matplotlib code that plots the C-alpha trace (Angstrom):
import matplotlib.pyplot as plt

x = [5.0, 7.4, 6.5, 8.5, 6.5, 5.7, 6.6, 4.5, 7.2, 7.1, 3.4, 3.8, 6.3, 3.9, 1.0, 3.3, 4.8, 1.0, 0.2, 3.1, 2.0, -1.6, -2.4, -5.6, -8.6, -11.7, -12.8, -12.9, -9.1, -10.0, -7.0, -6.4, -7.5, -3.8, -3.2, -6.9, -6.3, -3.2, -4.7, -7.0, -4.4, -2.1, -4.7, -5.2, -1.7, -1.7, -4.7, -3.5, 0.1, 1.5, 4.8, 4.4, 1.7, 1.6, 1.1, -1.8, -3.4, -3.7, -6.8, -6.2, -6.0, -3.7, -1.5, -1.1, -0.5, 2.2, 3.8, 3.6, 5.5, 8.0, 8.9, 9.1, 11.3, 13.7, 14.0]
y = [8.8, 7.2, 5.0, 2.2, -1.0, -1.2, -4.6, -6.6, -6.3, -2.3, -2.4, -4.7, -2.2, 0.7, -1.2, -2.1, 1.4, 2.8, 0.0, 0.9, 4.5, 4.0, 0.6, -1.3, 0.0, -1.4, -5.2, -5.7, -4.7, -2.1, -0.7, 2.8, 4.7, 4.4, 0.8, -0.4, 1.5, -0.2, -3.6, -4.1, -3.9, -6.2, -8.7, -8.7, -8.9, -12.1, -13.6, -13.0, -14.0, -10.9, -9.4, -6.0, -3.8, -0.5, 2.7, 3.8, 0.5, 2.1, 4.2, 7.9, 7.0, 4.1, 6.1, 8.9, 6.5, 4.8, 8.0, 9.2, 6.0, 6.3, 10.0, 8.9, 5.8, 7.8, 10.8]
z = [-9.3, -11.5, -14.6, -12.8, -11.7, -8.1, -6.5, -3.9, -1.5, -1.7, -1.2, 1.9, 3.3, 2.6, 4.4, 7.3, 7.4, 8.0, 10.2, 12.6, 12.3, 12.9, 14.5, 13.7, 15.7, 17.3, 18.0, 14.1, 14.0, 11.2, 9.2, 8.8, 5.7, 4.1, 4.9, 3.9, 0.5, -0.1, 1.2, -1.9, -4.8, -2.5, -2.1, -6.0, -6.5, -4.4, -5.9, -9.4, -8.6, -9.7, -8.5, -9.9, -10.5, -12.6, -10.5, -12.7, -11.4, -7.9, -6.9, -5.9, -2.1, -2.7, -4.8, -2.4, 0.7, -1.3, -2.2, 1.4, 2.3, -0.4, 0.8, 4.2, 3.3, 1.3, 4.0]

ax = plt.figure().add_subplot(projection="3d")
ax.plot(x, y, z, "-o")
ax.set_aspect("equal")
plt.show()
């Protein structure tokens, strides 16, 4: 992952990518693992009023999901 800050718009796009690939499941409409991992830092950004986040602030699963989205988006 690059050292560039990640934008809230990019996180939202990554979440939407994963939701499209693996729609919510069950009566509770549970997110897939990738979207769920990205949803926590996304929600924190909203609550904190942040528009950017450092890549190292993402957990391992969120970072992997974000990188997979980025690779797919640039392909």
